C-alpha positions as MATLAB code, in Angstrom:
seq = 'QPRPAPGPLVAAVPAADLGARVPGRVAAAVAAALGIVAAVMLVAGHQPWDGPEVVALTGSHGLHAGDVVAVVPLVAGAWLAAWCLRRDVAA';
ca = [
      23.169  -44.070  -41.041;
      21.285  -43.491  -37.706;
      22.774  -41.095  -35.191;
      23.623  -42.451  -31.743;
      21.436  -41.403  -28.838;
      22.857  -38.402  -27.016;
      24.507  -39.102  -23.708;
      24.027  -37.137  -20.512;
      24.987  -33.498  -20.717;
      28.006  -32.671  -18.607;
      29.375  -29.179  -18.175;
      33.041  -28.645  -17.521;
      33.995  -25.532  -15.590;
      37.594  -24.332  -15.607;
      39.112  -24.334  -12.133;
      39.770  -20.596  -12.377;
      36.021  -19.895  -12.729;
      34.961  -21.882   -9.662;
      35.832  -19.045   -7.320;
      34.235  -16.325   -9.456;
      31.992  -14.070   -7.375;
      29.007  -11.989   -8.256;
      29.891   -8.275   -8.075;
      28.785   -6.673   -4.809;
      26.589   -4.070   -6.506;
      24.666   -6.755   -8.389;
      24.214   -8.883   -5.272;
      23.132   -5.825   -3.279;
      20.588   -4.825   -5.927;
      19.140   -8.346   -6.001;
      18.933   -8.493   -2.195;
      17.210   -5.110   -1.984;
      14.799   -5.983   -4.800;
      13.840   -9.286   -3.178;
      13.204   -7.528    0.136;
      11.008   -4.932   -1.550;
       9.056   -7.539   -3.541;
       8.466   -9.646   -0.427;
       7.275   -6.594    1.519;
       4.893   -5.565   -1.266;
       3.518   -9.099   -1.465;
       2.888   -9.097    2.287;
       1.096   -5.749    2.178;
      -0.861   -6.423   -1.032;
      -2.029   -9.921   -0.079;
      -4.837  -10.934    2.243;
      -3.176  -12.792    5.106;
      -5.050  -14.196    8.097;
      -3.006  -11.983   10.447;
      -3.976   -8.705    8.700;
      -5.999   -7.437   11.648;
      -8.133   -4.326   11.672;
      -7.660   -1.496    9.195;
      -5.568    1.269   10.762;
      -5.436    3.785    7.893;
      -7.984    3.868    5.072;
      -6.404    4.764    1.732;
      -9.507    4.309   -0.443;
     -12.938    2.819    0.057;
     -11.618   -0.705   -0.457;
      -7.907   -0.382    0.418;
      -5.983    0.519    3.526;
      -3.132   -0.310    5.861;
      -3.834   -3.001    8.429;
      -2.217   -3.668   11.782;
      -0.635   -6.855   10.382;
       1.134   -4.946    7.615;
       3.897   -4.181   10.111;
       5.197   -7.688    9.316;
       6.275   -6.306    5.921;
       9.063   -4.415    7.685;
      10.916   -7.714    8.284;
      11.806   -8.460    4.625;
      12.570   -4.770    4.036;
      15.072   -4.730    6.893;
      16.504   -8.119    5.887;
      16.938   -6.998    2.267;
      18.545   -3.713    3.320;
      20.900   -5.476    5.746;
      21.896   -8.063    3.134;
      22.430   -5.354    0.501;
      24.659   -3.385    2.881;
      26.591   -6.556    3.738;
      27.126   -7.299    0.033;
      28.418   -3.783   -0.599;
      30.769   -3.878    2.426;
      32.060   -7.296    1.374;
      32.703   -6.026   -2.164;
      34.684   -3.016   -0.890;
      36.779   -5.223    1.406;
      37.676   -7.619   -1.425;
];
């Protein structure tokens, strides 16, 4: 006998689990990691705003004037991580 075609998949979540939160330490670690990864990607890439080389590290690598932009995701990640930790302590 042929099996009926499967219907749409529907997930049921108990009402008690809807308010479940991610632990503050986990959220803080993710926020910090994302900030670090974004900063590394900004420094390691070749963006049009790089500007002149300020510090030569090797013959083909160095820090450019535009690498200062990488501070933005670092600060944002650190701020968000601190906020997550403070929020977890308050809860």
